[in-house]
matplotlib code that plots the C-alpha trace (Angstrom):
import matplotlib.pyplot as plt

x = [94.4, 91.3, 91.5, 87.9, 84.8, 81.1, 79.2, 75.5, 75.1, 77.2, 80.3, 79.6, 77.5, 78.3, 79.4, 81.9, 83.3, 83.7, 85.6, 88.0, 88.5, 88.7, 90.9, 92.1, 91.0, 92.6, 90.4, 88.4, 84.7, 81.6, 78.4, 75.3, 71.9, 70.6, 72.2, 71.0, 73.2, 76.1, 75.9, 75.4, 78.6, 80.8, 79.0, 79.9, 83.5, 83.1, 84.5, 86.7, 84.6, 81.6, 80.6, 77.2, 75.6, 74.3, 73.0, 72.5, 72.6, 69.3, 67.3, 68.5, 69.4, 69.1, 67.4, 67.4, 71.3, 71.6, 69.4, 71.6, 74.8, 73.3, 71.4, 74.4, 77.0, 79.1, 82.0, 82.5, 86.1, 85.9, 83.7, 83.8, 82.0, 81.2, 80.0, 76.9, 76.2, 73.1, 73.0, 70.1, 71.4, 70.1, 71.1, 72.6, 70.6, 67.6, 66.4, 64.8, 61.4, 61.8, 62.1, 59.0, 60.3, 63.2, 64.4, 66.7, 67.2, 64.5, 67.0, 68.3, 64.8, 64.0, 67.1, 66.0, 62.2, 62.3, 64.0, 61.4, 58.5, 59.5, 58.8, 55.3, 55.3, 58.1, 57.1, 59.5, 60.0, 61.9, 64.6, 67.3, 70.4, 71.4, 74.2, 72.4, 69.7, 72.3, 73.8, 70.3, 69.6, 72.8, 72.5, 68.9, 69.2, 66.2, 64.9, 62.8, 64.1, 66.6, 68.6, 69.7, 73.2, 76.9, 79.2, 81.2, 78.1, 77.5, 81.2, 81.1, 77.9, 78.3, 75.2, 74.7, 74.1, 70.9, 71.1, 73.9, 73.7, 69.9, 69.8, 67.6, 70.5, 73.7, 75.9, 74.8, 76.8, 76.4, 78.2, 79.3, 80.4, 83.1, 82.2, 83.7, 82.7, 85.6, 86.7, 89.3, 93.0, 93.4, 95.8, 94.0, 96.2, 94.6, 91.0, 89.1, 85.5, 83.1, 79.6, 77.7, 74.2, 72.2, 68.7, 67.2, 64.4, 61.3, 62.4, 62.4, 65.8, 67.4, 68.6, 69.8, 71.8, 73.7, 74.3, 75.7, 78.1, 79.4, 79.9, 81.6, 84.0, 84.9, 83.1, 81.4, 78.0, 77.9, 74.9, 72.0, 69.5, 66.6, 65.3, 62.1, 62.4, 60.1, 59.5, 58.8, 56.4, 57.3, 60.8, 63.7, 67.4, 69.7, 72.6, 75.1, 78.3, 80.9, 84.3, 87.1, 90.6, 92.0, 91.0, 91.1, 88.3, 86.2, 87.2, 86.0, 82.7, 82.3, 82.7, 80.1, 77.6, 78.0, 76.7, 74.0, 72.5, 70.9, 72.3, 75.2, 77.2, 80.2, 79.4, 82.8, 85.9, 87.6, 89.2, 87.1, 86.9, 86.1, 89.5]
y = [97.1, 96.3, 92.8, 92.1, 94.2, 93.4, 94.6, 94.7, 92.4, 89.8, 90.0, 92.3, 94.7, 98.4, 97.8, 95.2, 97.7, 100.3, 97.7, 97.2, 101.0, 102.1, 99.3, 97.0, 94.0, 91.6, 92.8, 89.9, 90.6, 89.1, 89.2, 90.3, 90.6, 93.4, 96.4, 94.9, 91.8, 94.1, 95.9, 92.7, 91.3, 94.1, 94.2, 90.5, 91.2, 88.9, 91.7, 94.7, 97.3, 97.7, 99.6, 101.3, 103.4, 106.6, 108.8, 108.9, 111.9, 110.9, 109.1, 111.0, 109.9, 106.3, 107.3, 103.8, 103.7, 106.9, 105.3, 102.2, 104.1, 106.2, 103.5, 101.1, 103.8, 103.1, 105.3, 106.6, 106.3, 107.2, 108.0, 107.0, 108.3, 105.9, 106.6, 104.4, 103.0, 100.7, 98.2, 95.9, 92.4, 88.9, 85.5, 85.6, 85.5, 87.5, 90.9, 93.5, 92.6, 89.0, 90.3, 90.1, 90.8, 92.9, 92.4, 94.8, 96.8, 99.4, 102.3, 101.0, 100.7, 104.2, 105.6, 104.0, 104.8, 106.9, 104.1, 101.5, 103.8, 102.9, 99.2, 98.9, 95.1, 94.7, 94.2, 95.8, 93.8, 95.0, 92.7, 92.7, 93.3, 94.2, 91.6, 88.8, 89.0, 88.6, 85.7, 84.0, 84.5, 82.7, 79.9, 79.1, 79.9, 82.2, 83.2, 86.3, 87.7, 90.6, 92.4, 96.0, 95.8, 96.7, 95.9, 93.8, 91.7, 91.1, 89.9, 87.7, 86.0, 85.9, 87.9, 89.9, 93.6, 94.5, 98.2, 100.3, 103.2, 103.1, 105.5, 108.6, 111.0, 109.9, 111.4, 109.3, 109.0, 107.2, 108.2, 105.4, 105.4, 103.0, 102.3, 100.6, 99.9, 102.0, 105.5, 106.1, 106.1, 108.9, 111.7, 115.0, 116.7, 114.6, 115.0, 117.7, 116.4, 115.3, 113.9, 114.9, 114.4, 116.6, 117.5, 121.0, 122.5, 123.7, 127.3, 130.0, 130.2, 127.3, 125.6, 128.9, 129.6, 126.3, 127.0, 130.4, 128.7, 126.5, 129.6, 131.6, 128.7, 128.6, 125.3, 124.5, 122.7, 120.0, 118.0, 118.3, 115.5, 115.4, 112.2, 111.9, 110.8, 107.8, 107.8, 111.6, 112.7, 115.8, 116.0, 115.6, 114.7, 116.4, 114.7, 117.2, 116.9, 119.7, 120.3, 122.5, 123.5, 123.0, 120.6, 123.4, 125.3, 122.1, 121.5, 125.0, 124.5, 121.1, 122.5, 125.1, 122.7, 120.4, 123.2, 124.5, 121.3, 118.3, 114.7, 116.0, 113.1, 112.8, 110.1, 110.3, 112.3, 111.5, 112.6, 114.5, 112.2, 115.1, 116.7]
z = [164.8, 162.7, 161.3, 160.5, 159.7, 159.6, 156.5, 155.7, 152.7, 151.0, 148.8, 145.9, 148.0, 148.2, 151.8, 150.5, 148.1, 150.9, 152.9, 149.9, 149.4, 153.1, 154.2, 151.4, 149.4, 151.9, 154.8, 156.4, 156.2, 157.9, 155.9, 157.8, 156.1, 158.5, 160.2, 163.6, 162.8, 161.9, 165.3, 167.2, 165.5, 166.9, 170.3, 170.7, 169.5, 166.5, 164.5, 165.2, 163.3, 161.1, 158.0, 158.0, 155.2, 156.8, 153.9, 150.2, 147.9, 146.3, 148.9, 152.0, 155.5, 156.8, 160.1, 161.7, 161.5, 163.5, 166.1, 166.2, 166.6, 169.4, 171.3, 171.4, 172.1, 169.0, 168.0, 164.5, 163.6, 159.9, 156.9, 153.3, 150.2, 147.5, 144.0, 143.6, 140.1, 140.0, 137.2, 136.2, 135.9, 135.2, 133.9, 130.4, 127.1, 128.3, 127.4, 129.6, 128.1, 129.4, 133.0, 135.1, 138.6, 140.0, 143.5, 145.4, 148.6, 149.1, 148.9, 145.6, 144.1, 145.4, 143.6, 140.3, 140.3, 137.1, 135.1, 136.0, 135.0, 131.4, 132.1, 133.7, 133.1, 135.7, 139.3, 141.9, 145.1, 148.1, 149.5, 152.1, 150.0, 146.5, 146.0, 147.9, 145.2, 142.5, 144.3, 144.6, 140.9, 140.1, 142.7, 141.9, 138.1, 138.2, 134.8, 134.2, 137.5, 137.7, 140.4, 140.9, 142.2, 141.6, 138.8, 141.2, 142.0, 138.3, 138.0, 141.1, 140.2, 136.5, 135.6, 132.4, 132.8, 130.9, 131.6, 133.2, 135.7, 136.0, 139.0, 138.5, 139.1, 137.5, 140.2, 143.1, 146.3, 149.6, 152.7, 155.0, 158.7, 160.0, 163.6, 166.6, 170.2, 171.4, 170.5, 167.8, 168.2, 165.7, 167.0, 167.7, 165.1, 162.4, 163.5, 161.5, 161.6, 164.3, 164.8, 167.9, 169.3, 171.7, 172.8, 173.4, 175.4, 173.6, 173.8, 171.1, 169.5, 171.4, 168.2, 166.7, 169.8, 169.5, 165.8, 166.7, 169.1, 166.3, 164.0, 166.7, 167.3, 163.6, 163.0, 159.7, 160.0, 157.2, 158.4, 160.8, 161.3, 163.8, 165.3, 167.3, 171.0, 171.0, 174.7, 174.7, 172.0, 170.0, 171.5, 169.2, 169.3, 166.9, 165.1, 163.8, 161.7, 161.9, 160.3, 161.6, 160.9, 164.5, 167.1, 169.7, 168.0, 168.2, 171.8, 172.7, 171.0, 172.6, 176.1, 175.5, 174.0, 177.0, 179.2, 176.8, 175.5, 177.1, 176.8, 174.7, 173.3, 170.9, 168.4, 166.7, 165.9, 162.6, 159.4, 156.8, 153.8, 151.6, 151.9]

ax = plt.figure().add_subplot(projection="3d")
ax.plot(x, y, z, "-o")
ax.set_aspect("equal")
plt.show()
């Protein structure tokens, strides 16, 4: 039973919104400013689970979070897709021409680059969290400073939205993992998606052979991400997401991959949020 979750950011952040949608609004949350703190929180059993952004449809994969999940043997128990709408907000009674500095998370600024090209007088400054900037603007009554954050952050911290949905591509989604230190209790019959990690020898066709195994076992590859092995230059680990209709098909593929690949590891078995 999950009673509390760790999130990156403060209330009003996109991780907070995911906690409300995946669980419910009454879920107890612990605010952490970094993903390292998020992981530390569940490793120390301060929280039952954690929510971690893993990829964005505009900015791509969040590589460090793959490494955190792998290095600390965390288990993915679920996923959630969130429509990300970035709004420019500041204290009331200001216009966009009054704004001199905009602070936000690097991923948020990256997703809004085209918008800010119209306003060369604005200095963009990377910060730890979208909503935490909004909170700071309110608590310190910062004029001529704006945040890029969610509608919820604007409401919670009583800021005025100067421009709505400023992300470059209007359909902007982020995928989040829900992780625990122990594997999921989801019954096999409900599991139709999995995340696995493996390494391969530098041999011609080694990756293609593994991908053929997935195809032969009726698995659909939905994501493949390589991550360099820091201690072994030019060697890579592969993080792969697959979907399937029956758990037995996945089980068969898993048994073959264990034999064919090096350091094969299951990162999580869960429900496909896209169905």
